[in-house]
GULUMVEX-726226 format. One record per residue: residue number from 0; residue in one letter; z, x, y of N, C-alpha, C in turn. Coordinates in nm, 3 decimals. Layout:
// residues N
(NUM; a; (Z; X; Y); (Z; X; Y); (Z; X; Y)),
...
***
This chain:
// residues 164
(0; m; (-2.206; -11.133; -4.414); (-2.313; -10.962; -4.317); (-2.296; -10.841; -4.349)),
(1; a; (-2.415; -10.766; -4.403); (-2.468; -10.665; -4.443); (-2.472; -10.610; -4.327)),
(2; g; (-2.400; -10.470; -4.306); (-2.383; -10.345; -4.281); (-2.378; -10.194; -4.279)),
(3; r; (-2.376; -10.114; -4.215); (-2.421; -9.954; -4.283); (-2.304; -9.910; -4.256)),
(4; a; (-2.300; -9.820; -4.421); (-2.195; -9.711; -4.419); (-2.219; -9.610; -4.342)),
(5; w; (-2.063; -9.592; -4.251); (-2.044; -9.450; -4.247); (-1.926; -9.377; -4.292)),
(6; k; (-1.961; -9.288; -4.360); (-1.915; -9.219; -4.432); (-1.828; -9.118; -4.407)),
(7; f; (-1.685; -9.126; -4.452); (-1.579; -9.004; -4.453); (-1.514; -8.960; -4.556)),
(8; k; (-1.459; -8.812; -4.498); (-1.360; -8.777; -4.666); (-1.231; -8.820; -4.665)),
(9; d; (-1.188; -8.710; -4.747); (-0.995; -8.762; -4.762); (-0.957; -8.747; -4.624)),
(10; d; (-0.774; -8.784; -4.609); (-0.712; -8.722; -4.487); (-0.750; -8.734; -4.362)),
(11; i; (-0.847; -8.877; -4.319); (-0.872; -8.911; -4.156); (-0.753; -8.970; -4.096)),
(12; d; (-0.712; -8.836; -4.014); (-0.616; -8.888; -3.966); (-0.657; -8.980; -3.808)),
(13; t; (-0.597; -9.031; -3.767); (-0.593; -9.146; -3.631); (-0.595; -9.088; -3.548)),
(14; d; (-0.587; -8.914; -3.501); (-0.682; -8.846; -3.428); (-0.813; -8.818; -3.403)),
(15; a; (-0.842; -8.769; -3.545); (-0.986; -8.808; -3.524); (-1.077; -8.927; -3.510)),
(16; i; (-1.001; -9.066; -3.565); (-1.072; -9.176; -3.468); (-1.089; -9.188; -3.363)),
(17; i; (-0.931; -9.151; -3.289); (-0.982; -9.178; -3.142); (-0.857; -8.994; -3.121)),
(18; p; (-0.945; -8.953; -3.035); (-0.871; -8.836; -2.981); (-0.726; -8.859; -2.867)),
(19; g; (-0.641; -8.827; -2.889); (-0.492; -8.859; -2.850); (-0.532; -8.867; -2.691)),
(20; r; (-0.585; -8.768; -2.631); (-0.612; -8.808; -2.479); (-0.658; -8.955; -2.440)),
(21; y; (-0.712; -9.016; -2.490); (-0.785; -9.143; -2.479); (-0.630; -9.259; -2.515)),
(22; l; (-0.542; -9.207; -2.523); (-0.433; -9.337; -2.559); (-0.337; -9.365; -2.456)),
(23; v; (-0.465; -9.378; -2.305); (-0.388; -9.460; -2.180); (-0.479; -9.574; -2.183)),
(24; m; (-0.582; -9.563; -2.259); (-0.696; -9.671; -2.239); (-0.606; -9.803; -2.383)),
(25; n; (-0.655; -9.928; -2.279); (-0.623; -10.009; -2.402); (-0.714; -10.103; -2.468)),
(26; d; (-0.815; -10.105; -2.350); (-0.975; -10.186; -2.399); (-1.012; -10.161; -2.504)),
(27; p; (-1.053; -10.196; -2.631); (-1.099; -10.179; -2.762); (-1.249; -10.121; -2.742)),
(28; q; (-1.335; -10.178; -2.622); (-1.462; -10.144; -2.580); (-1.477; -9.982; -2.519)),
(29; e; (-1.389; -9.969; -2.461); (-1.344; -9.841; -2.398); (-1.281; -9.700; -2.473)),
(30; l; (-1.175; -9.835; -2.588); (-1.176; -9.695; -2.670); (-1.346; -9.676; -2.747)),
(31; a; (-1.351; -9.774; -2.826); (-1.519; -9.767; -2.910); (-1.572; -9.638; -2.862)),
(32; a; (-1.587; -9.634; -2.719); (-1.699; -9.514; -2.666); (-1.629; -9.365; -2.691)),
(33; h; (-1.544; -9.349; -2.739); (-1.473; -9.218; -2.793); (-1.449; -9.184; -2.963)),
(34; l; (-1.482; -9.330; -3.038); (-1.472; -9.339; -3.174); (-1.538; -9.207; -3.200)),
(35; f; (-1.460; -9.105; -3.313); (-1.456; -9.005; -3.398); (-1.562; -8.920; -3.315)),
(36; e; (-1.522; -8.906; -3.160); (-1.512; -8.826; -3.094); (-1.567; -8.670; -3.102)),
(37; g; (-1.429; -8.666; -3.200); (-1.433; -8.476; -3.256); (-1.481; -8.449; -3.404)),
(38; v; (-1.505; -8.548; -3.439); (-1.569; -8.529; -3.589); (-1.725; -8.607; -3.621)),
(39; r; (-1.732; -8.650; -3.530); (-1.892; -8.754; -3.557); (-1.904; -8.794; -3.411)),
(40; p; (-1.997; -8.710; -3.333); (-1.936; -8.758; -3.179); (-2.083; -8.872; -3.165)),
(41; e; (-2.197; -8.867; -3.266); (-2.290; -8.922; -3.244); (-2.262; -9.098; -3.323)),
(42; m; (-2.141; -9.085; -3.319); (-2.141; -9.234; -3.427); (-2.085; -9.353; -3.317)),
(43; a; (-2.056; -9.280; -3.189); (-2.005; -9.369; -3.141); (-2.133; -9.448; -3.029)),
(44; g; (-2.214; -9.385; -3.018); (-2.337; -9.455; -2.960); (-2.454; -9.507; -3.089)),
(45; a; (-2.405; -9.520; -3.178); (-2.489; -9.513; -3.287); (-2.485; -9.684; -3.410)),
(46; v; (-2.306; -9.671; -3.399); (-2.244; -9.765; -3.461); (-2.278; -9.917; -3.427)),
(47; k; (-2.344; -9.990; -3.494); (-2.372; -10.099; -3.498); (-2.278; -10.229; -3.526)),
(48; e; (-2.270; -10.341; -3.458); (-2.156; -10.451; -3.500); (-2.205; -10.523; -3.636)),
(49; g; (-2.091; -10.460; -3.748); (-2.124; -10.508; -3.887); (-2.106; -10.377; -3.928)),
(50; d; (-2.148; -10.262; -3.889); (-2.130; -10.139; -3.995); (-1.994; -10.169; -4.060)),
(51; y; (-1.987; -10.083; -4.147); (-1.826; -10.010; -4.229); (-1.830; -9.878; -4.216)),
(52; v; (-1.676; -9.871; -4.214); (-1.655; -9.705; -4.244); (-1.601; -9.722; -4.373)),
(53; v; (-1.605; -9.615; -4.444); (-1.613; -9.587; -4.597); (-1.548; -9.411; -4.607)),
(54; a; (-1.414; -9.421; -4.675); (-1.359; -9.310; -4.682); (-1.291; -9.303; -4.815)),
(55; g; (-1.223; -9.153; -4.830); (-1.159; -9.125; -4.943); (-1.050; -9.201; -4.959)),
(56; e; (-0.921; -9.109; -4.976); (-0.797; -9.124; -4.981); (-0.735; -9.079; -4.866)),
(57; n; (-0.564; -9.159; -4.841); (-0.514; -9.170; -4.704); (-0.616; -9.189; -4.594)),
(58; f; (-0.709; -9.274; -4.569); (-0.753; -9.307; -4.424); (-0.638; -9.325; -4.353)),
(59; g; (-0.637; -9.321; -4.190); (-0.543; -9.341; -4.117); (-0.420; -9.265; -4.114)),
(60; c; (-0.381; -9.149; -4.190); (-0.248; -9.096; -4.189); (-0.225; -9.030; -4.020)),
(61; g; (-0.156; -8.958; -4.034); (-0.109; -8.868; -3.871); (0.010; -9.002; -3.816)),
(62; s; (-0.035; -9.027; -3.671); (0.047; -9.084; -3.579); (0.033; -9.221; -3.618)),
(63; s; (0.108; -9.308; -3.566); (0.098; -9.468; -3.593); (0.042; -9.540; -3.463)),
(64; r; (-0.024; -9.442; -3.409); (-0.107; -9.510; -3.278); (-0.165; -9.671; -3.325)),
(65; e; (-0.137; -9.762; -3.254); (-0.228; -9.867; -3.275); (-0.383; -9.877; -3.223)),
(66; h; (-0.423; -9.729; -3.123); (-0.567; -9.753; -3.047); (-0.652; -9.729; -3.172)),
(67; a; (-0.632; -9.648; -3.279); (-0.673; -9.616; -3.373); (-0.802; -9.720; -3.424)),
(68; p; (-0.684; -9.814; -3.495); (-0.806; -9.961; -3.548); (-0.862; -10.036; -3.412)),
(69; l; (-0.807; -10.049; -3.304); (-0.832; -10.121; -3.193); (-0.984; -10.053; -3.192)),
(70; a; (-1.011; -9.900; -3.178); (-1.103; -9.824; -3.134); (-1.256; -9.872; -3.239)),
(71; l; (-1.180; -9.872; -3.367); (-1.288; -9.945; -3.489); (-1.343; -10.066; -3.450)),
(72; k; (-1.222; -10.081; -3.383); (-1.267; -10.301; -3.390); (-1.369; -10.307; -3.267)),
(73; g; (-1.349; -10.250; -3.154); (-1.378; -10.224; -3.006); (-1.562; -10.178; -3.049)),
(74; a; (-1.565; -10.104; -3.186); (-1.700; -10.025; -3.211); (-1.776; -10.136; -3.304)),
(75; g; (-1.699; -10.246; -3.325); (-1.789; -10.361; -3.401); (-1.774; -10.333; -3.526)),
(76; i; (-1.697; -10.205; -3.607); (-1.650; -10.183; -3.762); (-1.613; -10.339; -3.798)),
(77; s; (-1.741; -10.368; -3.895); (-1.645; -10.492; -4.019); (-1.536; -10.486; -4.074)),
(78; a; (-1.524; -10.404; -4.129); (-1.391; -10.342; -4.208); (-1.414; -10.178; -4.272)),
(79; v; (-1.280; -10.110; -4.310); (-1.289; -10.022; -4.311); (-1.265; -10.046; -4.514)),
(80; l; (-1.308; -9.912; -4.590); (-1.296; -9.932; -4.742); (-1.278; -9.778; -4.754)),
(81; a; (-1.195; -9.787; -4.825); (-1.130; -9.661; -4.853); (-1.020; -9.634; -5.004)),
(82; k; (-1.043; -9.530; -5.001); (-0.906; -9.522; -5.166); (-0.751; -9.575; -5.174)),
(83; s; (-0.704; -9.514; -5.051); (-0.624; -9.556; -5.011); (-0.577; -9.526; -4.826)),
(84; f; (-0.538; -9.590; -4.832); (-0.444; -9.603; -4.651); (-0.327; -9.560; -4.648)),
(85; a; (-0.284; -9.511; -4.550); (-0.173; -9.422; -4.450); (-0.066; -9.614; -4.454)),
(86; r; (0.035; -9.634; -4.468); (0.121; -9.778; -4.436); (0.089; -9.820; -4.336)),
(87; i; (0.136; -9.733; -4.221); (0.155; -9.780; -4.065); (-0.001; -9.797; -4.054)),
(88; f; (-0.091; -9.738; -4.121); (-0.292; -9.781; -4.020); (-0.283; -9.918; -4.050)),
(89; f; (-0.250; -9.921; -4.183); (-0.340; -10.047; -4.301); (-0.264; -10.158; -4.189)),
(90; r; (-0.102; -10.150; -4.195); (-0.063; -10.324; -4.080); (-0.128; -10.269; -3.994)),
(91; n; (-0.114; -10.157; -3.893); (-0.203; -10.185; -3.747); (-0.340; -10.258; -3.793)),
(92; a; (-0.385; -10.195; -3.870); (-0.525; -10.280; -3.835); (-0.541; -10.419; -3.904)),
(93; i; (-0.418; -10.472; -3.978); (-0.400; -10.627; -3.995); (-0.354; -10.704; -3.925)),
(94; n; (-0.323; -10.631; -3.812); (-0.228; -10.681; -3.701); (-0.333; -10.688; -3.585)),
(95; i; (-0.429; -10.636; -3.552); (-0.502; -10.659; -3.480); (-0.688; -10.721; -3.546)),
(96; g; (-0.684; -10.795; -3.702); (-0.772; -10.839; -3.737); (-0.887; -10.749; -3.767)),
(97; l; (-0.835; -10.657; -3.799); (-0.955; -10.530; -3.863); (-0.909; -10.572; -4.058)),
(98; p; (-0.995; -10.628; -4.138); (-0.992; -10.602; -4.258); (-1.003; -10.443; -4.301)),
(99; l; (-0.921; -10.444; -4.402); (-0.920; -10.271; -4.460); (-0.940; -10.341; -4.649)),
(100; f; (-1.012; -10.275; -4.729); (-1.038; -10.255; -4.845); (-1.023; -10.150; -4.938)),
(101; i; (-0.937; -10.144; -5.038); (-0.883; -10.062; -5.125); (-1.018; -10.069; -5.262)),
(102; c; (-1.083; -9.935; -5.240); (-1.189; -9.952; -5.395); (-1.169; -9.806; -5.416)),
(103; p; (-1.128; -9.823; -5.545); (-1.165; -9.651; -5.615); (-1.329; -9.637; -5.644)),
(104; d; (-1.373; -9.675; -5.590); (-1.541; -9.668; -5.680); (-1.623; -9.606; -5.482)),
(105; v; (-1.514; -9.622; -5.425); (-1.630; -9.570; -5.244); (-1.711; -9.432; -5.296)),
(106; d; (-1.703; -9.428; -5.422); (-1.801; -9.235; -5.354); (-1.886; -9.318; -5.440)),
(107; r; (-1.964; -9.384; -5.479); (-2.086; -9.464; -5.529); (-2.143; -9.534; -5.372)),
(108; i; (-2.060; -9.558; -5.280); (-2.184; -9.580; -5.127); (-2.186; -9.410; -5.087)),
(109; e; (-2.319; -9.457; -5.073); (-2.355; -9.324; -4.962); (-2.370; -9.342; -4.807)),
(110; e; (-2.394; -9.240; -4.746); (-2.391; -9.251; -4.600); (-2.527; -9.345; -4.588)),
(111; g; (-2.497; -9.442; -4.480); (-2.658; -9.491; -4.463); (-2.655; -9.634; -4.537)),
(112; a; (-2.561; -9.627; -4.611); (-2.607; -9.776; -4.692); (-2.581; -9.879; -4.691)),
(113; y; (-2.633; -9.988; -4.744); (-2.590; -10.145; -4.693); (-2.538; -10.217; -4.776)),
(114; i; (-2.415; -10.225; -4.697); (-2.332; -10.291; -4.772); (-2.248; -10.437; -4.693)),
(115; e; (-2.249; -10.550; -4.801); (-2.139; -10.663; -4.734); (-1.993; -10.686; -4.844)),
(116; i; (-1.920; -10.740; -4.770); (-1.795; -10.754; -4.877); (-1.763; -10.932; -4.876)),
(117; d; (-1.722; -10.954; -4.996); (-1.659; -11.072; -5.038); (-1.546; -11.072; -5.006)),
(118; m; (-1.478; -11.124; -4.869); (-1.350; -11.069; -4.870); (-1.239; -11.146; -4.982)),
(119; a; (-1.249; -11.295; -5.003); (-1.164; -11.370; -5.061); (-1.222; -11.344; -5.210)),
(120; g; (-1.332; -11.296; -5.242); (-1.314; -11.271; -5.390); (-1.311; -11.112; -5.411)),
(121; g; (-1.291; -11.041; -5.349); (-1.292; -10.912; -5.367); (-1.359; -10.816; -5.417)),
(122; v; (-1.492; -10.854; -5.373); (-1.638; -10.774; -5.452); (-1.685; -10.699; -5.296)),
(123; i; (-1.745; -10.563; -5.339); (-1.814; -10.505; -5.271); (-1.954; -10.501; -5.316)),
(124; k; (-2.081; -10.555; -5.224); (-2.172; -10.521; -5.308); (-2.279; -10.435; -5.211)),
(125; n; (-2.283; -10.320; -5.291); (-2.364; -10.219; -5.214); (-2.548; -10.263; -5.229)),
(126; i; (-2.613; -10.306; -5.128); (-2.720; -10.331; -5.132); (-2.817; -10.233; -5.164)),
(127; t; (-2.817; -10.142; -5.117); (-2.910; -10.001; -5.140); (-2.907; -9.955; -5.267)),
(128; r; (-2.763; -9.972; -5.346); (-2.820; -9.941; -5.474); (-2.809; -10.058; -5.583)),
(129; n; (-2.775; -10.192; -5.487); (-2.781; -10.307; -5.593); (-2.680; -10.282; -5.717)),
(130; e; (-2.613; -10.267; -5.646); (-2.440; -10.278; -5.742); (-2.323; -10.319; -5.678)),
(131; s; (-2.227; -10.388; -5.731); (-2.128; -10.414; -5.720); (-1.997; -10.380; -5.742)),
(132; y; (-1.876; -10.358; -5.647); (-1.752; -10.255; -5.720); (-1.660; -10.384; -5.683)),
(133; k; (-1.560; -10.377; -5.735); (-1.423; -10.441; -5.694); (-1.332; -10.386; -5.626)),
(134; t; (-1.283; -10.482; -5.572); (-1.174; -10.429; -5.482); (-1.066; -10.519; -5.478)),
(135; t; (-0.968; -10.455; -5.462); (-0.799; -10.554; -5.397); (-0.834; -10.634; -5.290)),
(136; p; (-0.824; -10.768; -5.302); (-0.874; -10.832; -5.232); (-0.783; -10.872; -5.145)),
(137; l; (-0.760; -10.912; -5.001); (-0.583; -10.926; -4.923); (-0.609; -11.034; -4.983)),
(138; p; (-0.440; -11.058; -4.979); (-0.315; -11.186; -5.001); (-0.401; -11.268; -4.898)),
(139; s; (-0.398; -11.350; -4.966); (-0.434; -11.529; -4.840); (-0.321; -11.489; -4.722)),
(140; f; (-0.248; -11.479; -4.708); (-0.146; -11.461; -4.610); (-0.193; -11.359; -4.516)),
(141; l; (-0.289; -11.251; -4.560); (-0.323; -11.136; -4.490); (-0.447; -11.207; -4.396)),
(142; r; (-0.529; -11.242; -4.544); (-0.660; -11.306; -4.466); (-0.645; -11.427; -4.382)),
(143; e; (-0.501; -11.478; -4.346); (-0.531; -11.574; -4.244); (-0.515; -11.480; -4.087)),
(144; i; (-0.419; -11.376; -4.105); (-0.387; -11.322; -4.010); (-0.522; -11.252; -3.975)),
(145; v; (-0.571; -11.181; -4.024); (-0.756; -11.108; -3.976); (-0.821; -11.207; -3.937)),
(146; n; (-0.855; -11.378; -4.020); (-0.923; -11.434; -4.009); (-0.908; -11.520; -3.830)),
(147; a; (-0.795; -11.486; -3.807); (-0.723; -11.548; -3.680); (-0.765; -11.451; -3.582)),
(148; g; (-0.806; -11.304; -3.609); (-0.819; -11.227; -3.528); (-0.722; -11.129; -3.480)),
(149; g; (-0.593; -11.129; -3.584); (-0.460; -11.067; -3.572); (-0.339; -11.101; -3.538)),
(150; l; (-0.264; -11.080; -3.574); (-0.072; -11.127; -3.571); (-0.080; -11.203; -3.416)),
(151; v; (-0.143; -11.183; -3.345); (-0.041; -11.234; -3.233); (-0.142; -11.366; -3.212)),
(152; e; (-0.305; -11.394; -3.206); (-0.342; -11.489; -3.260); (-0.315; -11.575; -3.375)),
(153; y; (-0.270; -11.521; -3.460); (-0.200; -11.625; -3.594); (-0.077; -11.709; -3.533)),
(154; t; (0.007; -11.621; -3.447); (0.128; -11.615; -3.441); (0.089; -11.745; -3.317)),
(155; r; (0.026; -11.776; -3.264); (0.006; -11.884; -3.164); (-0.071; -12.028; -3.214)),
(156; l; (-0.117; -11.962; -3.340); (-0.174; -12.064; -3.394); (-0.075; -12.152; -3.471)),
(157; q; (0.013; -12.074; -3.581); (0.097; -12.099; -3.615); (0.230; -12.194; -3.502)),
(158; v; (0.283; -12.156; -3.421); (0.329; -12.231; -3.332); (0.273; -12.365; -3.269)),
(159; s; (0.146; -12.366; -3.247); (0.110; -12.477; -3.184); (0.094; -12.554; -3.316)),
(160; g; (0.084; -12.518; -3.471); (0.068; -12.609; -3.565); (-0.045; -12.616; -3.642)),
(161; v; (-0.149; -12.518; -3.565); (-0.281; -12.524; -3.615); (-0.295; -12.436; -3.741)),
(162; r; (-0.333; -12.437; -3.850); (-0.379; -12.343; -3.955); (-0.490; -12.239; -3.928)),
(163; a; (-0.444; -12.087; -3.925); (-0.571; -12.054; -3.934); (-0.686; -12.037; -4.046)),
***
């Protein structure tokens, strides 16, 4: 599925993704209504299911709040592409089933470009520019967690004897 790119710079912290005053909420759709409220207030009302966040270095830095990837997933973001991620954000995103991709070529993806990702093959296709970029594919065990919808559902499937 192709989606639109929402472009961000380096060092986007979790407070920019979802401001701290909304940490009393746990519902992903409620959180999504406040996505990037302080830095891109128009985004929450305009993001569409299947869109992507594209960023520079150190995406998700700051506090270890799980609400940040929950807000992205609740808004319908398919994946986040960045040059690098804060480690705890990376793990929190995988744990809730939001795929992340490290790609050194994200600067070639402009705001509003239509892109799609081959998660297993590690290829990002920029449909707008008719270009493809390599990304580090998620290891198979992380893809299984993402495909199951997150760590809790993955664990349920494992306990029940079903493969994700």
